[in-house]
N, C-alpha and C positions, 0 to 999 in steps of 0.2 A: 635755479636748478628751482619749480616750484613747491611749496607747499604742500607737505601732506594735508588728507581732506577726507572729509564725511562723504560716502556716498550714502543719499537717501532716493529708494523709487516707491516710487507712492501709486497706490492701487488707481485706476483710470478712471473712479469715481471721486476720487479726493483734490484732482490735477485740477476741475474748476474750482477749486477754493483755493488754490497758491497765487500769489502775484504774480502780477502778470510777465515779467521780466526770468519767473521761476518755474512756470507754466508748461511743466513738461514731464519726461518718464523719469528721467532723471535730475537727482538738484545734488551738487559738490559746494558742502560751505568746509570751511578749516574751522578746528575746531579749537575754542578756547580756554579748556582748561576748565570751567568749570559750570558752564550751563549748562541744563538739563537737556536730555533729549525733547522734554516734551514741552520746555521752552524754543528749540529749535523748529521743533514742528508749528509749533502757534507764531515764531514767527516767521515763518514760512508762510503763512497765511491760512492754516488750516488750524481747526480750532479742535482739543481733544476730546470732546464727546462725540466728535465725527471721524476719530480713531477706536478702530475695534483692537488692534493688537501689534505691538513692534516686535520685529524680528532682529538679530542680529547674528548673521551666519547661522540661520535657522532655526535659534531657539529662541525665546520672548523673554521679553524683558520689561524696564519697568519704565514708566516716565521721569523718573529721578537718576537712572541710569547716564552717566554722565561720557556721552562720547568720544571715544579715542579715534585717531589718525590711523585713517586704513580699514574705520568700522565700514560694513556697507549693511546701510538699516532697510528694513523694508516696512511698510508705511498702511496698514491691512485699516479699509474700512469697516467700519459695523454690520455687521451679518448683518442681515434679513432673514426673516421679522426677527426684529430685535427684544429683547427681551431685558425687562426692566429689573434696576438694582431689587427690589425687594420682590420681585415676581408677579406682583400683581397684572389686573386688566390695565391698558392705557388710560390714563386723563387727562386731558392739554391745558393748558394754558398758554395764549396766544400773547402776542404783542401788539399793539397800537395797529401795524403796516397792515394786519390779518384780521380785518375784520371779514370778509366775503369770506376768508378758508372759513374761520368761527360759526358761521353762518349754516356752511357746506358740512363741516362737522356732524354741527347737532342736525341738520335735517335728516342723517343718515344711523343718528341715534348716538355718536360716542360723546361723553361728558367733556363738555370742552366750555371752561372763564375765559372770557373777553371781558376786557376793559379799555376802554381810550384813555382814560387817566391815569395810567401807574408810570413813573419813570422806573431803570434802570431796577436799584433798590428794592424798589416797592414790587416789581416781577418777583427780581427772585426770593424775596422772604415766602410769598404767598405761592410759589412753586414748591419750598422748597416742605413750608405748612402742610401743604394739602399735596404731597408726594403728586405732583402735578410735571408731567413733559411740557418743559418750557419752547414753544416750536418760535421759531422766529430767523430773519437772514440778517441779520445783524450781526457777525463776528461775531462784534468786540462783545455784545452779552454772553456768548456764549464760552469768553473767556474767561468769564469770573470764579473764580478758583469755588466760592462757595456756594452755587450753583447744584443743585441735589442730580439733577437730570435735564436736557436739552437737545435738540436735535435742529439743524439747519435745514430750511422747507428747500426743496430745489424749487424749480421753474418760475414762471412771471407771473403764468396767470393763474387763475381759483381752480380750472378744471385739472393746472397740472400740478399744483399744486396738492390737492386734496389725492392724485393718484399716488403722488408718491407720500404722503400722510401715511397711507392707507396699507400702503405694499411693503414698509418698516414695519411701522407696527402690527399692522395685519388683528385689529378693534373687530371685536364680537359688533355686527351692525343691529341695528334694533330700528329701520327707518320710519319716521314719522312718529315717534316718541318723546321725542324731544321741542322745546319751544325755541323756535331761530333766533327769536329776541332776547332771549336772559338764562336757557337750557333748563327754565324748568320741567318739570314729569307734564306730557298732555293727559286728556283721560275726556273720553267720550261725554257729551252735553250738549243736552234735551235740546229742540230748533225753540222749546214753550219759553227755557229760563231765558236766552240768551238774543229773543226775537226786537229789543228791543234797543240792540247794538247794531243793529244789520241794515245799511240799505235795502230799498224796498225791492233794488233788484235782486239782491242778493237772498233775500228775502222770498223772494219767488219762486227762484229758479234751484237754489241747493237744499236739503236736508238733513248731510248729515255734516257734525262740527265736532270739532276736539276743541277745550278750554284747558288755556296752561294752570296749574294748580298752585304758581305764584305767584305771576304778574296779572292774569285771568287774562290774554289776548286770547283772542278768540281767533281757529284756523276751519276754512276749507277747500274745497279741490276748485279752486280760482282759475284763471285766464292761462297764470303759465305753468297750471299742475300738470300739464304734458313735459314739459321743462327738466322740471322737479323728478318726477320717473326715473329722465332719462340720465341725471345725475344721479339717483337712486339707483339703477340699473349697474351702472358704466363701474359704480362704487365696490357693488356684489360681485363684481366679476373680477373688478382687483384683489378685495380680500381670498375670495376660491384660489386664488392663486396662492397664497401661503396658509402654511397651516396654522391651527388657531393652537395657542401654548395648553 
């Protein structure tokens, strides 16, 4: 006779996070009498920041509940758009592997911090201190108990990742208002003030400029502007599908 088991049913959006041998609609495990439901879910590969609700017998339960033999547990993904614990607008911190996504988020006006020299403890400390959502594709980083708020970024390409983050958090957009290099605010600047920083071709063909108030970087509609406009337009379409909080 087989041992009594706990049956966990994962929402479709969570199944890709499961370890390969458990990647299905249902996972059955034998309860050990000590591990919490949260521990069981994470041991199967799903970080708790990705879980919106746990139901046993149709009733919500906490992650600290110890599962019992015969339990049927529904593991729901977070609802979208996802509200933040403090109820404020989303601000982001990205790990070292998401530099291109950081520039895309800044392009559309999302408050996005990024540095490529922070280790995991420093990332968690900064996310907590500044109340930023830590975005990562590192499931181990999301399992750190001290983390205030985090999210696993779906997609391997920057366009896919941007769509996922905007769909999940629906931040208010303000394109062309942030420096893609440092996240500082951009302000219009007269051409005469920055002419000495321009090469002859730019000086001859461009008249509209903005400058970062923090790092001083100068922007104008360059050769890649059409592609950037496409990114901004796609971002606006994604957020329009989600109501603002």
